[in-house]
The first five atom37 places (N, CA, C, CB, O) and aatype in JSON, in Angstrom:
{
  "aatype": [12, 11, 0, 0, 2, 9, 5, 10, 0, 0, 0, 7, 1, 0, 18, 10, 15, 19, 0, 5, 15, 0, 0, 9, 0, 9, 5, 3, 0, 16, 3, 18, 10, 1, 15, 9, 15, 16, 9, 15, 15, 16, 0, 0, 7, 9, 7, 9, 0, 12, 19, 9, 0, 7, 6, 16, 7, 11, 7, 0, 5, 19, 9, 7, 0, 0, 16, 16, 10, 15, 0, 0, 7, 19, 0, 5, 13, 15, 0, 9, 15, 7, 0, 0, 9, 0, 19, 0, 15, 7, 13, 14, 5, 4, 10, 16, 14, 11, 0, 7],
  "atom_mask": [
    [1, 1, 1, 1, 1],
    [1, 1, 1, 1, 1],
    [1, 1, 1, 1, 1],
    [1, 1, 1, 1, 1],
    [1, 1, 1, 1, 1],
    [1, 1, 1, 1, 1],
    [1, 1, 1, 1, 1],
    [1, 1, 1, 1, 1],
    [1, 1, 1, 1, 1],
    [1, 1, 1, 1, 1],
    [1, 1, 1, 1, 1],
    [1, 1, 1, 0, 1],
    [1, 1, 1, 1, 1],
    [1, 1, 1, 1, 1],
    [1, 1, 1, 1, 1],
    [1, 1, 1, 1, 1],
    [1, 1, 1, 1, 1],
    [1, 1, 1, 1, 1],
    [1, 1, 1, 1, 1],
    [1, 1, 1, 1, 1],
    [1, 1, 1, 1, 1],
    [1, 1, 1, 1, 1],
    [1, 1, 1, 1, 1],
    [1, 1, 1, 1, 1],
    [1, 1, 1, 1, 1],
    [1, 1, 1, 1, 1],
    [1, 1, 1, 1, 1],
    [1, 1, 1, 1, 1],
    [1, 1, 1, 1, 1],
    [1, 1, 1, 1, 1],
    [1, 1, 1, 1, 1],
    [1, 1, 1, 1, 1],
    [1, 1, 1, 1, 1],
    [1, 1, 1, 1, 1],
    [1, 1, 1, 1, 1],
    [1, 1, 1, 1, 1],
    [1, 1, 1, 1, 1],
    [1, 1, 1, 1, 1],
    [1, 1, 1, 1, 1],
    [1, 1, 1, 1, 1],
    [1, 1, 1, 1, 1],
    [1, 1, 1, 1, 1],
    [1, 1, 1, 1, 1],
    [1, 1, 1, 1, 1],
    [1, 1, 1, 0, 1],
    [1, 1, 1, 1, 1],
    [1, 1, 1, 0, 1],
    [1, 1, 1, 1, 1],
    [1, 1, 1, 1, 1],
    [1, 1, 1, 1, 1],
    [1, 1, 1, 1, 1],
    [1, 1, 1, 1, 1],
    [1, 1, 1, 1, 1],
    [1, 1, 1, 0, 1],
    [1, 1, 1, 1, 1],
    [1, 1, 1, 1, 1],
    [1, 1, 1, 0, 1],
    [1, 1, 1, 1, 1],
    [1, 1, 1, 0, 1],
    [1, 1, 1, 1, 1],
    [1, 1, 1, 1, 1],
    [1, 1, 1, 1, 1],
    [1, 1, 1, 1, 1],
    [1, 1, 1, 0, 1],
    [1, 1, 1, 1, 1],
    [1, 1, 1, 1, 1],
    [1, 1, 1, 1, 1],
    [1, 1, 1, 1, 1],
    [1, 1, 1, 1, 1],
    [1, 1, 1, 1, 1],
    [1, 1, 1, 1, 1],
    [1, 1, 1, 1, 1],
    [1, 1, 1, 0, 1],
    [1, 1, 1, 1, 1],
    [1, 1, 1, 1, 1],
    [1, 1, 1, 1, 1],
    [1, 1, 1, 1, 1],
    [1, 1, 1, 1, 1],
    [1, 1, 1, 1, 1],
    [1, 1, 1, 1, 1],
    [1, 1, 1, 1, 1],
    [1, 1, 1, 0, 1],
    [1, 1, 1, 1, 1],
    [1, 1, 1, 1, 1],
    [1, 1, 1, 1, 1],
    [1, 1, 1, 1, 1],
    [1, 1, 1, 1, 1],
    [1, 1, 1, 1, 1],
    [1, 1, 1, 1, 1],
    [1, 1, 1, 0, 1],
    [1, 1, 1, 1, 1],
    [1, 1, 1, 1, 1],
    [1, 1, 1, 1, 1],
    [1, 1, 1, 1, 1],
    [1, 1, 1, 1, 1],
    [1, 1, 1, 1, 1],
    [1, 1, 1, 1, 1],
    [1, 1, 1, 1, 1],
    [1, 1, 1, 1, 1],
    [1, 1, 1, 0, 1]
  ],
  "atom_positions": [
    [[38.13, 47.07, -85.23], [37.73, 47.24, -83.85], [38.98, 47.15, -82.97], [36.66, 46.18, -83.44], [39.81, 46.26, -83.16]],
    [[39.1, 48.05, -82.04], [40.25, 48.08, -81.14], [40.17, 46.92, -80.15], [40.33, 49.42, -80.38], [39.09, 46.45, -79.8]],
    [[41.33, 46.48, -79.72], [41.4, 45.38, -78.75], [40.67, 45.74, -77.45], [42.86, 45.03, -78.44], [40.03, 44.89, -76.83]],
    [[40.76, 47.01, -77.06], [40.09, 47.44, -75.83], [38.58, 47.31, -75.97], [40.47, 48.88, -75.49], [37.9, 46.93, -75.02]],
    [[38.04, 47.63, -77.13], [36.6, 47.51, -77.36], [36.16, 46.06, -77.34], [36.22, 48.16, -78.69], [35.1, 45.73, -76.8]],
    [[36.97, 45.2, -77.93], [36.65, 43.76, -77.93], [36.66, 43.23, -76.5], [37.66, 42.98, -78.81], [35.78, 42.46, -76.11]],
    [[37.66, 43.63, -75.73], [37.78, 43.19, -74.34], [36.59, 43.69, -73.52], [39.11, 43.7, -73.73], [36.06, 42.96, -72.69]],
    [[36.18, 44.92, -73.76], [35.05, 45.49, -73.04], [33.75, 44.76, -73.4], [34.92, 46.99, -73.37], [32.93, 44.49, -72.52]],
    [[33.58, 44.45, -74.68], [32.38, 43.73, -75.11], [32.34, 42.32, -74.52], [32.31, 43.67, -76.64], [31.29, 41.84, -74.11]],
    [[33.49, 41.67, -74.49], [33.56, 40.31, -73.93], [33.23, 40.32, -72.44], [34.95, 39.7, -74.16], [32.54, 39.44, -71.95]],
    [[33.74, 41.32, -71.73], [33.45, 41.43, -70.3], [31.97, 41.66, -70.07], [34.27, 42.57, -69.67], [31.39, 41.11, -69.13]],
    [[31.35, 42.48, -70.91], [29.91, 42.72, -70.78], [29.1, 41.46, -71.01], [0.0, 0.0, 0.0], [28.14, 41.2, -70.29]],
    [[29.5, 40.67, -72.01], [28.79, 39.41, -72.28], [28.97, 38.42, -71.13], [29.3, 38.78, -73.6], [28.03, 37.72, -70.75]],
    [[30.17, 38.39, -70.58], [30.42, 37.48, -69.44], [29.55, 37.88, -68.25], [31.92, 37.51, -69.05], [28.98, 37.02, -67.58]],
    [[29.45, 39.18, -67.99], [28.62, 39.65, -66.88], [27.16, 39.26, -67.11], [28.76, 41.17, -66.71], [26.49, 38.8, -66.19]],
    [[26.67, 39.45, -68.32], [25.28, 39.11, -68.62], [25.03, 37.61, -68.41], [24.92, 39.5, -70.07], [23.97, 37.22, -67.93]],
    [[26.0, 36.79, -68.76], [25.86, 35.35, -68.57], [25.8, 35.0, -67.08], [27.04, 34.61, -69.24], [24.99, 34.17, -66.67]],
    [[26.65, 35.63, -66.29], [26.64, 35.39, -64.85], [25.33, 35.87, -64.23], [27.85, 36.09, -64.17], [24.75, 35.19, -63.39]],
    [[24.87, 37.04, -64.65], [23.61, 37.59, -64.13], [22.43, 36.68, -64.49], [23.37, 39.01, -64.68], [21.54, 36.46, -63.68]],
    [[22.44, 36.15, -65.71], [21.36, 35.25, -66.13], [21.4, 33.95, -65.31], [21.46, 34.93, -67.64], [20.35, 33.44, -64.91]],
    [[22.59, 33.43, -65.08], [22.71, 32.22, -64.26], [22.21, 32.46, -62.83], [24.16, 31.75, -64.23], [21.57, 31.59, -62.25]],
    [[22.51, 33.63, -62.29], [22.03, 33.97, -60.94], [20.51, 34.07, -60.93], [22.66, 35.3, -60.47], [19.87, 33.61, -59.99]],
    [[19.94, 34.66, -61.97], [18.48, 34.77, -62.05], [17.83, 33.4, -62.13], [18.08, 35.62, -63.27], [16.79, 33.16, -61.52]],
    [[18.43, 32.49, -62.89], [17.9, 31.13, -63.0], [17.99, 30.41, -61.65], [18.66, 30.33, -64.09], [17.07, 29.68, -61.28]],
    [[19.09, 30.62, -60.92], [19.23, 30.0, -59.6], [18.13, 30.49, -58.66], [20.62, 30.3, -59.0], [17.57, 29.71, -57.9]],
    [[17.82, 31.78, -58.71], [16.77, 32.32, -57.86], [15.4, 31.79, -58.29], [16.78, 33.87, -57.9], [14.55, 31.51, -57.44]],
    [[15.18, 31.64, -59.59], [13.91, 31.06, -60.06], [13.77, 29.62, -59.57], [13.84, 31.1, -61.61], [12.69, 29.21, -59.14]],
    [[14.87, 28.85, -59.64], [14.82, 27.47, -59.15], [14.56, 27.43, -57.65], [16.13, 26.75, -59.47], [13.81, 26.58, -57.17]],
    [[15.17, 28.35, -56.91], [14.93, 28.41, -55.47], [13.47, 28.77, -55.17], [15.88, 29.44, -54.81], [12.89, 28.27, -54.21]],
    [[12.9, 29.63, -56.0], [11.49, 29.99, -55.83], [10.59, 28.79, -56.08], [11.11, 31.13, -56.78], [9.62, 28.57, -55.35]],
    [[10.9, 28.0, -57.11], [10.13, 26.78, -57.38], [10.25, 25.8, -56.22], [10.61, 26.12, -58.69], [9.27, 25.16, -55.83]],
    [[11.46, 25.68, -55.67], [11.69, 24.81, -54.52], [10.84, 25.26, -53.33], [13.18, 24.79, -54.13], [10.18, 24.45, -52.69]],
    [[10.86, 26.57, -53.06], [10.09, 27.1, -51.94], [8.59, 26.87, -52.15], [10.37, 28.6, -51.75], [7.87, 26.55, -51.2]],
    [[8.13, 27.03, -53.37], [6.71, 26.8, -53.67], [6.35, 25.34, -53.41], [6.39, 27.17, -55.14], [5.29, 25.05, -52.85]],
    [[7.21, 24.42, -53.81], [6.96, 23.0, -53.6], [6.94, 22.66, -52.1], [8.01, 22.15, -54.32], [6.08, 21.92, -51.63]],
    [[7.92, 23.2, -51.37], [7.97, 22.96, -49.93], [6.73, 23.53, -49.25], [9.25, 23.58, -49.32], [6.19, 22.92, -48.33]],
    [[6.29, 24.68, -49.71], [5.1, 25.3, -49.14], [3.87, 24.44, -49.36], [4.88, 26.69, -49.73], [3.04, 24.28, -48.47]],
    [[3.75, 23.87, -50.56], [2.62, 23.0, -50.85], [2.64, 21.76, -49.96], [2.64, 22.59, -52.33], [1.61, 21.35, -49.42]],
    [[3.82, 21.17, -49.82], [3.94, 19.96, -49.0], [3.64, 20.27, -47.54], [5.35, 19.36, -49.13], [2.91, 19.53, -46.88]],
    [[4.21, 21.36, -47.02], [4.0, 21.68, -45.6], [2.55, 22.08, -45.33], [4.94, 22.8, -45.16], [2.01, 21.77, -44.27]],
    [[1.92, 22.77, -46.27], [0.5, 23.12, -46.09], [-0.38, 21.88, -46.08], [0.04, 24.09, -47.2], [-1.31, 21.77, -45.29]],
    [[-0.06, 20.95, -46.96], [-0.82, 19.69, -47.0], [-0.62, 18.91, -45.7], [-0.39, 18.84, -48.22], [-1.58, 18.37, -45.14]],
    [[0.62, 18.85, -45.23], [0.9, 18.13, -43.98], [0.2, 18.8, -42.81], [2.42, 18.08, -43.73], [-0.34, 18.11, -41.93]],
    [[0.19, 20.13, -42.78], [-0.5, 20.83, -41.69], [-2.0, 20.52, -41.72], [-0.27, 22.36, -41.81], [-2.62, 20.33, -40.68]],
    [[-2.56, 20.46, -42.92], [-3.97, 20.1, -43.05], [-4.26, 18.71, -42.53], [0.0, 0.0, 0.0], [-5.28, 18.47, -41.89]],
    [[-3.35, 17.79, -42.82], [-3.51, 16.43, -42.3], [-3.41, 16.42, -40.78], [-2.45, 15.48, -42.92], [-4.16, 15.72, -40.1]],
    [[-2.47, 17.2, -40.24], [-2.33, 17.3, -38.79], [-3.57, 17.87, -38.13], [0.0, 0.0, 0.0], [-4.0, 17.39, -37.08]],
    [[-4.15, 18.88, -38.75], [-5.4, 19.46, -38.22], [-6.53, 18.44, -38.26], [-5.8, 20.73, -39.01], [-7.32, 18.34, -37.33]],
    [[-6.59, 17.69, -39.36], [-7.62, 16.65, -39.46], [-7.43, 15.59, -38.38], [-7.58, 15.99, -40.84], [-8.4, 15.08, -37.83]],
    [[-6.18, 15.28, -38.07], [-5.91, 14.3, -37.01], [-6.36, 14.83, -35.65], [-4.41, 13.94, -36.97], [-6.9, 14.08, -34.84]],
    [[-6.12, 16.12, -35.41], [-6.55, 16.73, -34.14], [-8.07, 16.68, -34.04], [-6.04, 18.19, -34.02], [-8.62, 16.33, -32.99]],
    [[-8.74, 17.03, -35.12], [-10.2, 17.01, -35.13], [-10.73, 15.59, -34.89], [-10.75, 17.56, -36.47], [-11.75, 15.39, -34.24]],
    [[-10.0, 14.61, -35.44], [-10.42, 13.21, -35.29], [-10.09, 12.66, -33.9], [-9.77, 12.34, -36.35], [-10.44, 11.52, -33.6]],
    [[-9.43, 13.45, -33.07], [-9.16, 13.02, -31.71], [-7.74, 12.55, -31.46], [0.0, 0.0, 0.0], [-7.39, 12.18, -30.34]],
    [[-6.9, 12.55, -32.49], [-5.5, 12.13, -32.34], [-4.65, 13.38, -32.09], [-5.0, 11.35, -33.6], [-3.8, 13.75, -32.9]],
    [[-4.89, 14.0, -30.96], [-4.27, 15.29, -30.65], [-2.75, 15.22, -30.64], [-4.75, 15.79, -29.32], [-2.1, 16.09, -31.21]],
    [[-2.17, 14.21, -30.01], [-0.71, 14.09, -29.92], [-0.05, 13.94, -31.27], [0.0, 0.0, 0.0], [0.89, 14.67, -31.61]],
    [[-0.55, 12.99, -32.06], [0.03, 12.76, -33.38], [-0.21, 13.95, -34.3], [-0.55, 11.49, -34.01], [0.66, 14.33, -35.09]],
    [[-1.39, 14.54, -34.19], [-1.71, 15.7, -35.02], [-0.79, 16.88, -34.73], [0.0, 0.0, 0.0], [-0.34, 17.58, -35.63]],
    [[-0.52, 17.09, -33.44], [0.37, 18.18, -33.06], [1.79, 17.92, -33.58], [0.39, 18.34, -31.54], [2.48, 18.86, -33.98]],
    [[2.22, 16.66, -33.57], [3.55, 16.33, -34.12], [3.61, 16.61, -35.62], [3.88, 14.85, -33.85], [4.6, 17.15, -36.11]],
    [[2.57, 16.26, -36.32], [2.53, 16.49, -37.77], [2.54, 17.99, -38.07], [1.28, 15.83, -38.4], [3.25, 18.44, -38.96]],
    [[1.76, 18.75, -37.32], [1.73, 20.21, -37.51], [3.1, 20.8, -37.21], [0.65, 20.86, -36.61], [3.57, 21.68, -37.93]],
    [[3.74, 20.34, -36.15], [5.08, 20.82, -35.81], [6.1, 20.5, -36.9], [0.0, 0.0, 0.0], [6.94, 21.34, -37.24]],
    [[6.03, 19.29, -37.44], [6.94, 18.91, -38.52], [6.69, 19.75, -39.77], [6.79, 17.42, -38.85], [7.64, 20.13, -40.47]],
    [[5.44, 20.05, -40.05], [5.11, 20.88, -41.22], [5.66, 22.29, -41.04], [3.58, 20.94, -41.44], [6.17, 22.89, -41.99]],
    [[5.55, 22.82, -39.83], [6.08, 24.16, -39.55], [7.6, 24.18, -39.68], [5.66, 24.61, -38.13], [8.16, 25.12, -40.23]],
    [[8.26, 23.15, -39.18], [9.72, 23.05, -39.29], [10.14, 22.95, -40.75], [10.23, 21.82, -38.5], [11.11, 23.59, -41.17]],
    [[9.43, 22.16, -41.52], [9.72, 22.02, -42.95], [9.59, 23.35, -43.67], [8.8, 20.98, -43.59], [10.43, 23.71, -44.5]],
    [[8.55, 24.08, -43.36], [8.33, 25.38, -43.98], [9.45, 26.35, -43.65], [7.0, 25.95, -43.54], [9.94, 27.06, -44.52]],
    [[9.86, 26.38, -42.39], [10.95, 27.27, -41.97], [12.26, 26.89, -42.64], [11.12, 27.23, -40.43], [13.04, 27.76, -43.03]],
    [[12.52, 25.6, -42.79], [13.73, 25.14, -43.46], [13.72, 25.54, -44.94], [13.88, 23.62, -43.32], [14.75, 25.88, -45.5]],
    [[12.55, 25.48, -45.56], [12.43, 25.9, -46.96], [12.74, 27.37, -47.14], [0.0, 0.0, 0.0], [13.41, 27.76, -48.1]],
    [[12.25, 28.19, -46.22], [12.53, 29.64, -46.29], [14.02, 29.9, -46.09], [11.71, 30.4, -45.22], [14.6, 30.74, -46.78]],
    [[14.64, 29.2, -45.16], [16.07, 29.37, -44.92], [16.88, 28.96, -46.14], [16.51, 28.54, -43.69], [17.85, 29.63, -46.5]],
    [[16.5, 27.87, -46.77], [17.19, 27.41, -47.97], [17.03, 28.42, -49.11], [16.66, 26.03, -48.41], [17.99, 28.7, -49.83]],
    [[15.83, 28.95, -49.27], [15.59, 29.96, -50.29], [16.46, 31.19, -50.06], [14.11, 30.37, -50.32], [17.05, 31.73, -50.99]],
    [[16.54, 31.62, -48.81], [17.36, 32.78, -48.47], [18.84, 32.53, -48.76], [17.18, 33.15, -47.01], [19.53, 33.41, -49.27]],
    [[19.31, 31.34, -48.44], [20.71, 31.01, -48.68], [21.03, 30.98, -50.18], [21.05, 29.66, -48.05], [22.04, 31.53, -50.61]],
    [[20.18, 30.35, -50.95], [20.41, 30.25, -52.4], [20.34, 31.63, -53.04], [19.4, 29.31, -53.05], [21.2, 31.99, -53.84]],
    [[19.32, 32.4, -52.68], [19.16, 33.74, -53.25], [20.33, 34.64, -52.87], [17.85, 34.36, -52.8], [20.85, 35.38, -53.7]],
    [[20.73, 34.58, -51.61], [21.85, 35.39, -51.15], [23.14, 35.05, -51.88], [0.0, 0.0, 0.0], [23.91, 35.94, -52.24]],
    [[23.38, 33.76, -52.09], [24.59, 33.34, -52.8], [24.56, 33.8, -54.26], [24.75, 31.81, -52.73], [25.57, 34.27, -54.79]],
    [[23.41, 33.68, -54.89], [23.29, 34.11, -56.29], [23.51, 35.62, -56.43], [21.92, 33.73, -56.86], [24.17, 36.08, -57.35]],
    [[22.94, 36.36, -55.51], [23.11, 37.82, -55.52], [24.57, 38.19, -55.28], [22.2, 38.49, -54.47], [25.09, 39.1, -55.92]],
    [[25.21, 37.5, -54.36], [26.62, 37.78, -54.06], [27.51, 37.51, -55.27], [27.1, 36.94, -52.86], [28.42, 38.29, -55.56]],
    [[27.25, 36.43, -55.97], [28.05, 36.11, -57.16], [27.84, 37.16, -58.24], [27.68, 34.71, -57.7], [28.8, 37.66, -58.82]],
    [[26.59, 37.49, -58.5], [26.31, 38.47, -59.55], [26.83, 39.86, -59.17], [24.81, 38.54, -59.83], [27.34, 40.58, -60.02]],
    [[26.72, 40.22, -57.91], [27.18, 41.54, -57.47], [28.71, 41.62, -57.46], [26.63, 41.85, -56.09], [29.28, 42.69, -57.7]],
    [[29.35, 40.51, -57.16], [30.81, 40.5, -57.07], [31.52, 40.38, -58.41], [0.0, 0.0, 0.0], [32.72, 40.6, -58.49]],
    [[30.78, 40.03, -59.44], [31.38, 39.86, -60.76], [31.54, 41.23, -61.41], [30.53, 38.92, -61.65], [30.59, 42.02, -61.4]],
    [[32.71, 41.53, -61.96], [32.88, 42.85, -62.58], [31.97, 43.04, -63.78], [34.34, 43.06, -62.99], [31.88, 42.17, -64.65]],
    [[31.29, 44.18, -63.83], [30.37, 44.45, -64.92], [31.11, 44.8, -66.21], [29.44, 45.57, -64.55], [30.6, 44.57, -67.31]],
    [[32.26, 45.34, -66.06], [33.05, 45.66, -67.25], [34.51, 45.79, -66.85], [32.56, 46.96, -67.93], [34.84, 45.9, -65.67]],
    [[35.35, 45.76, -67.84], [36.78, 45.94, -67.61], [37.15, 47.37, -67.99], [37.63, 44.91, -68.43], [36.56, 47.96, -68.9]],
    [[38.09, 47.9, -67.29], [38.58, 49.23, -67.66], [39.56, 49.05, -68.8], [39.24, 49.96, -66.44], [40.59, 48.4, -68.63]],
    [[39.26, 49.62, -69.96], [40.15, 49.43, -71.1], [41.5, 50.09, -70.85], [39.52, 50.0, -72.38], [41.59, 51.17, -70.26]],
    [[42.54, 49.42, -71.31], [43.88, 49.94, -71.18], [44.15, 50.96, -72.29], [44.92, 48.78, -71.22], [43.6, 50.85, -73.39]],
    [[44.96, 51.9, -72.0], [45.3, 52.91, -73.01], [46.02, 52.25, -74.18], [46.17, 54.03, -72.41], [46.88, 51.38, -74.0]],
    [[45.65, 52.68, -75.36], [46.35, 52.15, -76.54], [45.46, 51.48, -77.42], [0.0, 0.0, 0.0], [45.88, 50.98, -78.46]]
  ]
}
């Protein structure tokens, strides 16, 4: 096997490893977003229950905090996904073999 072919194969394997790591990072970010969504939905439900029970001020604060938490989760997901995509996109998919 020529050295250029070995170098090309190694570069391809390295790219696949980086792409897989990026995919795992996005999967983890998705799990994080799902967890944040569950927590914020539960908190919003508690806030609504508080409003119904007559604690309008406290209920509104809880609903506001749940909304803020949800927005922060989406922002974090976007940041993690964007970084993973940038790393995978910026990594060379292959090397140009040298003559010889």
